[in-house]
C-alpha positions in Angstrom: -0.2 0.5 0.2 1.6 3.1 -0.9 1.3 5.6 1.9 0.8 9.3 1.7 3.7 11.2 2.7 3.0 14.0 5.0 4.4 18.2 3.5 6.7 21.1 4.7 5.2 21.6 7.7 4.0 19.0 9.8 5.0 19.1 13.4 6.0 15.5 13.6 8.8 16.1 11.7 10.1 18.0 14.2 9.9 15.9 16.2 12.3 13.2 18.0 10.9 9.9 16.9 11.0 6.6 19.1 12.7 3.2 19.5 10.6 0.1 18.0 11.1 -2.3 19.5 11.3 -6.6 18.2 7.8 -6.7 17.9 6.1 -3.6 16.2 2.9 -3.8 15.4 2.3 -5.5 11.6 5.9 -4.0 11.6 7.0 -6.4 8.3 4.0 -4.9 6.7 4.7 -0.9 7.2 8.2 -2.0 5.6 7.3 -3.4 2.7 4.5 -0.3 2.3 8.4 1.8 2.6 9.2 0.4 0.0 6.1 0.8 -2.1 5.9 4.2 -1.3 9.4 5.3 -1.5 9.5 3.4 -5.4 6.4 5.6 -6.9 8.0 9.0 -5.2 11.2 8.3 -6.9 12.8 8.1 -3.8 16.0 7.0 -2.9 14.5 7.0 1.4 12.3 7.9 3.2 11.6 7.6 7.2 9.2 6.5 8.8 8.1 10.3 10.1 7.4 11.7 6.2 4.3 8.6 6.4 3.5 10.6 9.8 5.1 7.5 11.8 7.1 9.1 14.4 9.8 5.5 14.7 13.2 5.7 15.1 13.3 3.1 11.1 14.2 4.2 7.2 14.4 2.7 4.4 17.5 3.9 1.9 17.7 1.9 -2.3 21.4 3.5 -3.6 21.3 2.5 -7.1 17.7 4.5 -7.9 19.4 7.0 -8.5 20.0 5.7 -11.7 17.3 5.0 -13.0 16.7 8.1 -14.4 19.9 8.6 -15.6 20.5 7.8 -19.2 22.7 4.9 -20.9 25.2 8.7 -21.5 25.3 10.4 -18.3 26.0 6.5 -16.0 29.4 6.9 -18.5 30.1 10.1 -17.9 29.9 9.9 -14.2 29.6 6.5 -12.3 28.7 6.0 -8.7 31.7 3.9 -7.0 28.9 2.4 -4.8 27.4 1.3 -8.2 24.4 -0.4 -8.2 24.3 0.4 -5.0 23.2 -0.2 -1.5 19.6 -1.4 -0.5 19.1 -1.3 3.5 16.6 -0.9 6.6 17.1 0.8 8.7 15.6 0.3 12.7 16.9 2.7 15.3 19.8 4.0 13.5 22.3 5.6 15.7 24.9 8.5 14.8 28.4 6.7 16.5 30.7 8.7 14.8 30.6 12.5 13.5 33.8 14.3 11.9 34.5 16.7 8.6 33.2 20.8 8.8 30.7 21.7 10.5 27.9 23.4 7.7 25.8 26.3 7.5 23.1 27.0 9.4 19.7 29.4 7.2 16.7 29.8 9.8 14.2 30.0 7.5 11.3 32.1 7.6 
């Protein structure tokens, strides 16, 4: 089932998501619906809060980057992780950060 994606400004997108337990009701079906929704939207990734669930889960398929590229573009700009990574992330955590800080922009 394709899930409705919430619009920018929806409060759930700013809410801190909750960890989920292994016995989360309907988890397998929800993950299937996430994949279907992401592919229907021509996306590369989709997080649970984007479909109005305040849980820590997201799906990604970086091979989707190639879907909208023609053969010429692909040969001119190959990606090192071709064919990509397809994975479900449940209760992900950032263990280490590195690199330069990004400037923060305020949106009025």
